[in-house]
N, C-alpha and C positions, 0 to 999 in steps of 0.2 A: 504494499499499500504506500502510495506516494506521501512523503512528508512535506508539509507546507510550512514555510518560514512564518514566524509570528513577529510582526513589526510593532514597536511601541507607537503610541498615539500622542499627537500634540494637537492643540486647539488654538486657532487664531480668532480673535474677536476684533474686527477692524473694518475699515471701509474698502469698498470695491473700486479699483482703478481701471477704467475702461481702456486705458492705454497699455495695461499689462505690466507696467514697470515697477509699481509700488503696491502698498496695501495688501489685501487678501491674495491677489495674484502672485506678488513677490514672495509672500510668506509660504504659500503652498508649494511653489517651485523650490524654495529653500528646504522645506521639510523633505520633499521627495529626494533632493540631491543628497541629503544626509541620511537617507534610509529610514525616515520616519513617516508614518501614515498621517497625513494632514486632514484635519476637520476644520470647519469654519462656522462662524456666526457673523453675519454681515450687519454692521451697525449703521452704515450709510452707503448710499450710491453716489459716485462722482462721475460726471461727464468730463473727462480730461484726456489729454495727450501729453507728450513730453514738453510741449510748449506752453500750454495754458489749461486752466480749469474753467469749464463753461458753466458748471452748475453742481450743486451738492444737495442731496435730499436724504433726510434722516429716515431710518427704519423706525417703525413704531416700537415703543418700549415693550409692548406685548409680544410682538413677533421676535424681537431680539431675545427675550427671555425664552420663548418657545424653542428657538434654535439651540440655545445652550442646554435646555432640558432634554431635547432630542439627542444631542451628542452624549451627554453624561449618562442617559438611560441605557445605552447600548455600547458606547465607545468611550468609556471613561479615560480621559487623557492623563498622561504622567506629567505633562507640563502645559501651561497655557500662556499665551501672550496677548496683550491688548495693544491696539494701535489707535487709529483715528476713531474715537467714539462719538465725537461731534457735539453732543448736547449734554447738559446737566442731567436730563432725564435718563439718557442711556448710561451715563456713568453711574448713576444711582442704581439702575437696574442691575448692572454688572456687579457692583459692590454688594448689593443686597443678596444677589444670587450666591456669592461666595461666602457671605456671612451666615446664610441659612444652613443649619446643621445637616439638612438632608443632602445638600449639594456641596458642602464645604470641601475645599481641596484637601485631600488626605494623601500623604506620601507623594505629593506632586508640588510643583513650583509655579509661581505666577510672575511673569516678566511684564512690566509695564513700560512700553515705549511711549513716553510722555509727549504725545503729539500736540504741542501747544504753539510752536513757532516753526514755520517752514525754513529751509536753508536760505531762502531769499529774504527772510526776516518778517514775513507776513504772519500776523496772529491768526491762529486757527481755532481758538476756543474763546467763547464769550466769557466775561468775568464770572458769571454764575457757574459755568461749566468748569472753569479753572479752579474755583473754590471747591467744587465737588470732587475733582480729581485729587486735590491736596488733602482734603479732610476725610474722604470716604474710601478712595481706592488705594492711594499710596500706603496707608497703614496696613493693608492686606498683602502688599507686594513682597516678593522675595528680592526683586531687583528692579530698579528704575534706570532707564538709559537715556538721560537727557542730552540733547545737543548743547552747544555753547550758550545760545540764547535762552534755552529752557532751564539750563543749570543756573544761569544768572537769576532767573525768576524764582526757582525753588530755593536757592541758597541766599537770595537777597544780597548779592554782591557782584561787582564787576569782575570778569575773569580775563586776565591779560597774560598770564604766564603759567607754566606747568605747576608751580607752587600754588597758584590760585586754584587750579583744578583740584589739587589735593585738599585745600581748605574747603572748597565747595562740596566735594564728596563727603568729607567728615561732617559738614553742617547738615547735609541731606540725611545722612544716617542718623544723626542726633535728633533731627526734627521729625522725621517720618518713620523711623524704625526699620527701614528697609535698606539693603545694600544699594550702592550707587555705582554706575559706570558713567563717568562724565567724559563725554566725547569732545576732544579738542582739535578735531581735524581742520577747523576754520580759525584756529589760533594764529594770530599774525606773528611773523618773524621766526617761525619754526622750520626746521629743515626736514621734519618728518611728521607724519600724522600720529599724534599721541593721544592716548586716553588714560584716565586714571580710574582704577577700580578700588573700592574699599567696602568691606562688609562689617566693620567694627573691630576686626582682628587682622585680616589679611589685606595688605595694600599692594597693588601691582601698578606699574607704569608700563603700558603696552605701546610699542612703537613700530611703525612700518613706513617704508619709503613712500613719498607721494608718487602718484601715477600722473604724469604730465600729459596734457593735451586731450584729456577725456573729461567730459561733463556728463555726470550720471544722475539718475533719478531713482529714488527708492533705496538708497544706501542704509538709512536708519531702519527701515522695515526689514531689510534683508539681514542686517547685523543682529537685531534683536530676535529675529526668527531663527537664526543659526544658533544663538545662545539657548533659545527655547528647545530646539531640536536636540542639542547636546544634553540638556537636562533630562529630556525624555529618554535619551539613550543611557542615562544612569551616571553621567559625569557630575562631580560636585561643582559648586558654583564658580570658584576661581578657574577650574579647568574649562568649564563651559564658556566662560568669558574669553579665555585664550583661543578656544576653538572658533568662537564667533569672530574674533579679530582676524585670525588667519583666513577664515572663510571669506569675509568681506574684502580683505586685501587682494586675494586672488581673483575674486569675482570682478573687482574693478579693473585689475591689471589685464584681465582677459575679456574685457568688454567688446561687444560687437556692434556693427552698424544696423540700425533699423530706420529706413527712410533717411531723413536728414539728421538723425539723432543717434545717440549711443544708448545701449542697454547693458546692464550687468549680466554676467554669465555665471549663474549659480552652479552649473555643472562643473566649472573649473575649480570651484571650491571643494570638490569631493576629495582632492588630494593636494594639500597645501604644504608649502615649506613654512615652518614656524615663523611667525612674526616675533620680534623681540619683546619678551615680557619678563620683568624681573621685579623683585621686591624693591620698593623705593624708600630710602631712609634719609636722603639729604635734599638740599635745595637744588643742587646742580644736576641736571639730567643729560646735558650735552645735546639736547634736541633743538635748542633755540640759540639764536645769535646772542 
């Protein structure tokens, strides 16, 4: 009798990107590339392409909850990630779902990609939704993965150096009770793309060379999805973060052309050369001028 492999399951709760480069679509491609079965709960629909967003429409809170209920009833995930939840109502639905004892995450992890500010600097959450994210969802998270602008909001401080990233990560851990991966890819004056991870005990500075001449879309989604997949595969959190950094670095380096634009190549992330990751104990990291 043939033996069938059993794959771990991961769940993404996020927005749909009609251009296929970010959101649910990027998450599911990343899960598949890392050997994890991907399930999804769509929080909002976007009409977008790599150039522009034409419209956004929220899923009803009832339908969002039903999607999560359907997944957990038959396909309980080992790890969950959230992306663009769009509204305070949807954030509250997700938080309440995971607070409910019937569906509370057990022996699994929650990665929150804090989609608050786009890489172009546009605010993606209204103040009421931002408040719900901070007060209701982050205290339930295992890890939050803010970009530079989002980390400034969460840590309530300006970030201009790797040492600032360290302070922000510590402030986020102290304030919200979850581990933080502060992404410094847009930090000015650095010779490498650096991120700082801190979980209250372990601190890592993760560094990878910049890939020049490529403008990509969906890097934050793909990065957090790779971490989520690694957690579903049984890796501990620091190792999962390193796997995520390696994955996104190779996916960017192996980008391909779609029309007039670039797209990440998640299949390239299946076998990556390790990015530089090391415990960080001093002020000088050598990554900046």
